[in-house]
C-alpha positions, 0 to 999 in steps of 0.5 A: 487707675487700672494698672497696664498689661504687659505686651505678653498678658495683652497677648494671651488675654485676645489670643484666648478669645481667638484659640478655638477660631483657629488661623483664617488668614491666606498667603499666596501659593509660594508660601505653601510652606506656611501652609500648616501655620496659615490653613489656606493658600491663595490660588487663581481658581480659589479667588474666582470661586470667591468671586462668583459667590460675591456675585451671587450673594449680591444678586440674591440681595439685589432681586429679594430686596429691589422692590422695597419701599422707603425702609429704615434700619435699626443697628443694634446689639444682640446682647441685650434680651427681652427684658433690658431696657433697651431691648425694650426702647428697640420694640418701641423705634420699630413700632413708630417706624412702622406706623410711620409707614416704614419698613423695618430692616436689622441684622435679623438676629436676637437682642435689639436685632430681634426686638426691632423686627417685633415692634414693626411686626406686632405693629403689621408693618413690615419686618425684615432680617438681613441674617449673617451666618456664623460658626455658631449659627446665629438663627434669625429671629421669630419676627420678621415676615422676610429672612435673607442670608448672608456669607460676608458681613461687607454684603450684608452691611451694603443691603442694610446701607443702600436700601435705608434713609435713614439709620437708628442705632441702638446700644451696640457693641463693636458690630454697631459701631462699625455700622455706625461710622460706615453709615457716617462715613458714607454720608458725610462723603456725600455718597449717601442720603442726605440722611439722618443718623439718631443714636437712641440711648443719649447715656449710652452714647454720650461718651462719644461726644467727647471724642468727637470734639477731640476729632474736631480739635484735632482737624480730622474732622468739621463740625459742620459735617457731623449735623446729621447725628441726633441722640434721642432717648425718645422713639416716637421724637426718633420716627418724627426726626427721620420722617422729617428729615426726608424729601417730599416725593419720598415722604409722598410713599410712606403709608402710615399704618392704620389702627392694628386689628384684635390680632395685634395685625394691620388689616388696611394698609397692607394693600396699599402698601403693596402698591409702593413697592 
């Protein structure tokens, strides 16, 4: 059994990671004496400026995505690169979603996001990346047909959820867990859906099962509320589950891709898809 960290060891371990980032918290103007430590001071003018940025970012996302037809968001880690089994799985998921007629949405970055966009792009489908602007400048991956940049994580997440009719959760870290639980909470509370949440990689996600059973036993969640989650290792099964879960009106809008041409892009279906946007 690993030795439990002391409080000092715990604090040093995570503060070391943050040492180069600086403090980003703000206090009201009345606490200006803390300015050197907290970097910034809240003012009405600054809050109005921030609100305008938030409004403008939402509007930009709405304008770029409101015509989008049936779409599925694929969440997953940026750290599994080409050659990794999860990257290959992501490519298969993107390809199968595109073949079924779905647009593929991702966070637009590397790793699993790139893989899903790549699968959709190479199959001839619609591949869109909602890229987050980070201090170390995350660049859009080369397989997005359209990239939309966001400053705020929460706005990007709203867009990824709002324009999707299902969610594929590939192996990932804290961000992927955040996105999975956000989508799951909205479905559980009947704010969106009913949409399926498909966890790709049964071995990776299986450790969540004991904790979920613990939550059910403790009365924190009802077993019947979680039926929308399914684990699988098959991209084809995942997409089949997604298609079957859609209401007839939405299934009628799906335009499956025909066979790709010699350049790897499907000529047929593009005009048909445009009619549904």
